[in-house]
N, C-alpha and C positions, 0 to 999 in steps of 0.2 A: 238297518242302515239309518243313521241320523244325519242331521244337517252338517255337523262337524266333519263327518266322513266324506260327504259329497264335496264340501269345501276343500278338504285335503286333496282329494283326487283331482278336482278342477285346478287347484293351484299347481300340483305336480305336472299336469298336462300342459298348462300354459307355460310353466318354467321350461319344460322339455322343448316345446315348440319355439320358445324364445332362444334357447341355446342353439338350436339348429338354424333358425332364420336370421338371427342378427349378423353372423359373418357373411351370409349370402347377400342380404339387403344392404349391409354396410359397404361391401365391396362395390355393389352397383351404384350406391350413392357417391362414394369417393371417385370412382371412375367417371361417373356422369358429371360431377363438378369439374374434374380435371379436363374432360373433353369440352365442356361448355366454356371453360376459361380459355382453352386453346382456340376454340372457334371465335370467341370474342376478340382475342388478341389478333388473330389472323384474318378476321372478317370472312371466314369460310362458313357457308350455310348449307352443308350437305347432311341430309338426314341419316345416311348410312354411316357417317362418321361418328354419330352418337350411339348407334345401335350395335355395330360390330365390336368395338372395344369392350362395351359392357357385357355383351354376350360371351366374349372370349374370356374375360377376367372372372366373371361369375362361374363359367364352366370350369375354369382352372381351380378356383376355390372349392367348388363342389368336389372335383376329382381329388384334390389334395386332402380334403377334410372328411372324406367318406369313412375312414376308419373311426374317427372321433364321433361322427354322427351315429354310426352303427353302435358304438359303445354306449352312447347316451340312450339310444332307442332300446337297446337290449336291457340296460339297467332299469329303464322305465317299465318295460314289459315284465321283467321279473318282479318288480315292485307291485304291479297290478295283479299278477298271478298270486303273489303272497297275500295281498289284500283279499282276493277272492276266496282263498283258502281260509283266511281268518274269519270272514263273514259267514262262510259255510259251516263253521264249527259251532 
């Protein structure tokens, strides 16, 4: 195993993590900004108003995108196992 191989595996792992985390974190960011804008316009300062919509939308995104997440994780796992087989030869 050389440095290029470790860099390749690290890059693939980070890319896989980004594909899974960006939709979740992006949803939280967009909903957080929308709720903050709503609170600023209406002068409401309720902490649960920021937490509950974020939790609901992030949960909805996770539920809707589970098949896509599993497809990405499965392909990454197959790639890792193929690489293990190639190193073992």
